[in-house]
C-alpha positions, 0 to 999 in steps of 0.5 A, a space after each residue: 427479626 434476626 440480626 442483619 447480616 450486613 450493615 446499612 449505609 448511613 447519610 446526613 440530611 440537610 439538617 445534619 441529622 444522620 439516618 440509615 438507608 436499608 436499600 444500600 449496604 455500607 461501603 468502605 473505600 480503599 484509595 477510591 476503590 469501594 468494598 463491602 466490609 467483611 464481618 471480621 472487618 467491623 467493630 461497634 463504633 468505639 466510645 468517644 468517637 465522633 461522626 462527621 458530615 462531609 460537605 459536598 460529598 455523596 455517600 456510596 453504598 453496595 447494592 444488596 442484589 448485585 454487590 456493586 457500588 452505587 451512589 446515593 444522590 438524594 435523600 431516599 425518603 423525601 428527595 432532599 440534598 444529603 451528604 456522606 458521613 464518616 467516623 473519627 474514631 477514639 484512640 487505639 483504633 485503626 481504620 480498615 477502610 475510609 468513608 465511601 463517597 463521591 466528591 462533588 464540584 467545589 467541595 472544600 478540603 476536609 479538616 485534619 481528622 481521619 475519616 473511617 467508614 461507618 454504617 448502621 447495624 442492629 441498632 448501633 453504628 459500626 466502623 470498618 476498623 480494629 482495636 490496635 492497642 489494649 492500653 486504656 490510657 486514652 479511653 474516654 471512660 477514664 477521664 472525669 472532667 470535674 477531676 481534670 478541671 480541679 487538678 488542672 486549676 490547682 497545678 496552674 495556680 501552683 506554677 504560675 511562672 512555668 510557661 509550659 505548664 500554662 501552655 499544657 493547661 490550655 491543651 488540656 482544658 481547650 483542646 482536651 488533649 489526652 496526654 495533657 489531661 493525663 499529665 494533670 491527672 498524674 498518670 501514664 504519659 506526659 507531654 513535653 512540647 519544646 519547639 515552635 519551629 520545624 524543618 518539614 512542611 508536612 501536608 498534614 501538619 496539625 499545628 501549622 497550615 498555610 493561609 487559605 488551607 484547611 485550618 490546623 487543629 491546635 495552636 503551636 507552642 510559641 516559645 522554647 521552654 527552659 530546662 527548669 520549666 521542663 524539669 518541673 513537669 518531667 521529674 515529678 511525673 517520672 517519680 510518681 506516676 504509674 507506668 510513667 512516660 515523658 515525651 518530647 514531640 507533640 501535636 502542638 509543636 514543630 520538630 523537637 530535634 531543632 531544640 536538641 541542646 535544650 533536650 540534651 541538658 534536660 534529659 541529663 538533669 532528669 536522669 541525674 535526679 531520677 532513674 524512674 520512668 521512660 524518657 521518649 522522643 516523638 520526632 521526624 528523625 531528621 538529625 541523627 547526630 543530635 539523636 546520638 547525643 540525646 541517646 548518650 544523655 539518657 534518652 530511652 526511646 524514640 518514635 519516628 513519624 513516617 507516612 511511607 517507607 518509600 523515600 519519594 513518598 516520604 519526601 512528598 508528604 514531609 517536604 523536608 528542609 535540610 534532611 532526607 529519608 536516608 537521615 531518618 533511616 540513620 536515626 533508627 540505626 543510631 538508636 539501635 546502636 545504643 540499645 534503645 527502643 524504636 517505634 515507627 509512628 506509621 500513618 495508616 491510610 487504607 489503599 496506600 499503606 497496604 499497597 504491595 509496593 509500600 508493603 515491600 518497602 516497609 519490609 525492607 526497612 524492618 529488615 535493615 533498620 529493625 524497629 521494636 514496635 509499629 504504632 498504627 496511627 490513622 492519618 489525619 488528613 483528607 484522603 483524596 488530598 493525600 493520595 493526590 499529593 503523594 502521587 499514589 499510582 498503584 501497580 497492583 490491588 491493595 492487600 487489604 489492611 487485615 491481610 497486610 497486618 497478618 503478613 507483617 506478623 508472620 514475616 517479623 514475629 519479633 515485631 510488636 504492634 500497638 498505638 501508644 509509646 510503651 512504658 519501659 521501666 
């Protein structure tokens, strides 16, 4: 038989086994609108990705004859109950469509992961996505667990009194955090979490959620590291690691700018001991005056987390305390005034990100507060919950993620796109 032209729908039976059904083609969702992914919108499921069963959600596919969306209400092979399936992709891949499904009554809120459309074609899973960064720093094949265990154990034994190294050991061995694993392997980007508190109540926060909501995916750091603890990690890493980056602001903490004095002292001492590597800050960009001091101390780059370039949508997601979107924009301006590198950690959710109004707002932001790089990061959150929380009410059809990206590249040819914080030195 020749290769199939369209991938088929996949679903999970009540035992959690994933099956395909050739009677319906794969569909993808763009803010609740269902589409048949084009061939150029599909790639093989990346190595290291996971498949999730979505409880109380029925899969939606495309009828081959009519091209219309159709609900698959039961197992086509035996009539038993079924569930929709989604892919949580490996790093450096960005979704074009989210999983296509219809939510049933009493469906639980989905955990804090991204849910990409997945299908079956020519004997393998395919996803509606593209590779957004060729950097291999978090590719699964680059992690040897036995070597990680050995090097982590040795480092934990060498620094028993460094609370931050001990914390990162848990991140590495319990949560398989790629940044923590790379730190213990002595390469690329190392994490420097510092803040147990935050000045935002992000609805998609992965380190702290209110009781009764979906659980956070990792424990938040419960202490503020000392300058000595930070330097014991950062200086050797900056000195010895290839393409070395150290980054304040991690998924296991709140907002690092709330610990600005500690950051400022640490950065000054890092730069007093070494000129190598890149010192980076991942942040909600809420305190421009603090960022100004950090830039003067030697901060090389900043990554600004942003769900939207529209103030009202930003506020609904971040639920900020004591800052506004105007402060975020000013922070970008402060870093550019110092001639430093600025990335936007721009959360991607198809149907929202490529909404024409959102696209226009992003273009205005890029024009008035020019970043150097946009990191295309999938939003780790129940898509329906997010769209309701921000009050998404589109006036026009979405552009499509590939067209959205093409338009940005044409309008801003100097702007770079990727997934990771770059090594600048």
